[in-house]
N, C-alpha and C positions, 0 to 999 in steps of 0.2 A: 261284650258283643263287638264293640269297636276294635278291640285288640285282635279278636279272632278274624274279623274282616280284613284288618291290615296285614295280618300274617298270611292270610289266604292270597291277598293281592300280591304280596312279596314273593310267595312261593310260585304263584302262577306266572309272574313276570320272569322269574329265574328259569322256570321250565320253558317258557316261550323263547328266551334268549338261547337256551341250550339247543332247542329244536332248530332255530334259525342257524345257529353255529354249525350244527350237525349237517344241515342241508347244504350250507356253504362248503363244508369239508367234502361232502359227496360230490358237489359240482366241480370243485377243484380236482378231486381224485379222477373224475370222469374226463376232465380236460387233460390231465397229466398222462392218462392212459389211453387217450383217444386214438381211433383208427387212422386219423390223419397224420399221426406221428410214426416215424420209422421205428423198427425194433431196437436199433442201436440207441436212439434218443430216449426211448422209454426205459431201456436198461440203465441209462445213466441217472435215472431218478434215485437209484440206490445211493449214489454219491452226491447228487445235487439237492436232494430233499426239497423239491419245489413246493409241495403241499404244505409241509411243516414250515418252510421258510416264509411263504406268503402269508400263512396264518399268523406267524409270529409278528410280521409287519402290520397285521390287522386289516388285511384286504377284505372288501366285500364286493359283490358283483354290481353294485349301483355306483361305484366310484368312477371318477375320471383319473386314469393312471397314465403315467409317462414312463416308458421303458427307454433308458439311455443306451445308445449304441448296441442294438441287437446284432450288429454285424451282418454277415452274409447268411448265416445259418438260422438265426432267430430261434434259438432253442427255447428260451422262455416265452417268446412271442407265441409259440405253438400252444402254450398253456393259457397265457393271458388273453389272447384274442377270442377264443370260444367262450371263456369264462365271462368276459365283459361284453360280449357281442350284443346281447339282447337288451340289457338294462344299464350298462355302463358305457365307458368310452376309453379307448386305448390310443395314445399317441406313441408312435415309434420314432424316437429322435435319433436318427442314424447319421452315418458319415456323409460327407459331401462328395458325391461321385464326380464332381467337376473341379476338384481341388488340384488336379494335376498328378495325384498319386495313383499309380496303377492298383495298389492294394485297395484303396478306398473306392475307386471306380469299379473294380471287380466285385467287391462285396456289396456295394450299393445295388449293382445290377442283379446279383444273385438274390438279394433280399426282396427286391421288387418283383422279380420273376416268381419267387416262391409264393408271395402273397397273391399274385395274379392267377396262379395255377389252381388255387383253391378258394374261389370267391365265397363258397358256402361257409368257410371258416374265417376268412380274413377280410371280407368286403367292407367291414366297418372300421378297419384300422386306419388311422390318420398318420401318414408318414411325414415327418418334418426333418429338417437338417440342423444339426447342432455341431458346428465345427469352427471354434474360435481361430482367428479373430474376425472372420467374415460373417459367420452365422452364429448368432448368440442367443437364440430363442428356441427352447425345446417345445414349448406350447404357449398358448396365450397367457399372459401374465396373470397370476393369481387364480388359475383355472383348475389346477390339479389337486386332488385329495391326497395323492401318493405319487412319488417318483421312486423308481427302483433302478439299481445298477448292479450288474453281476460281472465280476472279474474284469473291471475296466480301470480301476484306480491307478494301477501301475502304469498303464498307457498314458494317462493324463500327467502323471508325475514325470515320466521320462521325456515327455514332449513339452513340459513346462506349461501345461494347460489347466492344471488343477484348480487354480483360482477362478478362471473364467468358467470352467465347467460347473463348479460348485455354486457360483453366482447364478448361472442360468437355471440350475435346479432350484435354488432358493426362490428366484423370481417366478418360476412356474407354479410354485405351490401356493395354495390358499393359506391364510393364517391358521396355524394349528395343524397344517398338513404334515405328512410323514415322508421322510427320505429313508428308504431301506437300502443298505449297502452290503454287498457280499464281495469280498476281495481276498486274494491270496495273502495269508498272514505270515509276515516275517517275524524274526526274533527282534527284541527291543532295539538292537543297534542297526537294524536294516532300514535306514532312512536315507532318502535322496535318490538321485538318478542312477547311480551305480547299482543299487539293489533293485530299483524298479525295473531296470533293464533285464534283470533276471526274473521278474514277475512278482517280486515280494515287496510289501510295504508293512512296516510294523503297525500293530494295532494302535499304539499310542500316537503314532504320527497320523494315522487315518482320523482318529478322534480330534487331534489338534487341528488338522486341516478343515474338517467340517465345522468345528466350533469357531474357527477364525472366519468362516463364511457366514456365521450367525446362527448356526444350528445348535440345538441342545441334545445331548445324548440322553435318550429315555429308556434304552434297553440294549442288552447284548445277549447273544445266544451261542451255544456251542453246537448247534444243529449240524453245522458243516465243518466241524473240527476233525482233524486227522492227526493224532499224535505221532504216527509213523513217519510223517513227512519230516525228513532231517534238514531240508532247505539248504543243502550244501553241494548242489550239483553244478558241474561246469556249464551245462546248458540250461541252467535255471529251472524254473517250474515246468518247462516244456519237456524236460526229461521224463516226467511222470505221464501216466495215461491222462487223457486219451491221445496226446500228441506223440509221445515216444520219439522224441527228436533224435535219439541215438539209434533208432531202428531196432534191430535184433540184439544189439550190444547191451547186455544187462536187462533185457526186456522182462525176463522172469522175475528178477529182483524188483524192478520198478512196478510191475503188476502187483506184486505182493504188498508194496507200500500203498498203492491206490492213488486216487486223485489228491490234489494238494490240500493242505490244511487251510481252512478259510475262516475268516472272521465274519460274523453276521451282526451288523450294527443297525440300530433303529434310532433315527434322529427326528426331531420335530422342529418345525418353523414356529417360533414364538408368535403368539397373537399380538 
C-alpha cells in the first residue's frame, strides 16, 4: 500500500511539473507572438528561437531576471517584459546615454521611448545602466535568479570590457543563479579583438572567459546553431541578415545562409 501511495505521489508530482512547464511555455509563446511586437520582430522568432532558448535557460515567470544591453530595439525585452510583468521582475541593464557616445545616447533614448510608449507592457521594467568603468552594477547585488545576454559578447571583447561585464553579471546573481549567454559563434581560432570586431568569438573562448569570472558551465544547446554560416565575410557577421551591410550586393546569397551561427551556453554561479 505504501509503495502504491509513493508511486502515485511521484506520478502526480511529475504530472504537475509537466502542466506547470506547459503553462509556462504557453505564456512564453504568447509573449513571443504578442500583438505589441512588429511583424518583422515576430518573424525573427524563426531564427532567434526565444521560447526554446529561454526554456533551455530554465526561466519561469516568478524570477528576477536581468537582461544585459537590450540596446535600442529591445527585441528580447518585448518577450521578457510581459512574461515577467505580473509575478516576476525584469531589470534592463542598458547603455549609458550620458557616456559621450552618440551611438549609446541614441539607443538609450530609443529604448526608453519604446518602453514609455507601451506602459501596459513595459511599466514594470526597471532600467539600470551597466557601462564600465563608471557604471558597474546591473541590479542589486545577489538579487537576480537569472541574467541573460544576447549577441553582446563580441562588443565586450572588442572594447576590453569582458572582465568587468562578467563580474557585474556574477555579482547581480544569487548563489546558484543562472547566466544564459547567446553569442555569434566563431571557429576555434577566432579569439581576440580582431575577430570580435567582425562579431565572432569562439565557443571555447566564451567558456574560458565565463569560467575565469567564476561561472561553471552547466549546459550548452544547438538551438541557435546555423551550419550554413561560413564566418569568412569581409564585413563580418553584419553581412548576414538582418543587417545586410553590403546592401543588395550578394543579398540573395546571404539570405539563403540566414542569420549567424550562435552558441547558446548556460552557466551557474556556484553556491
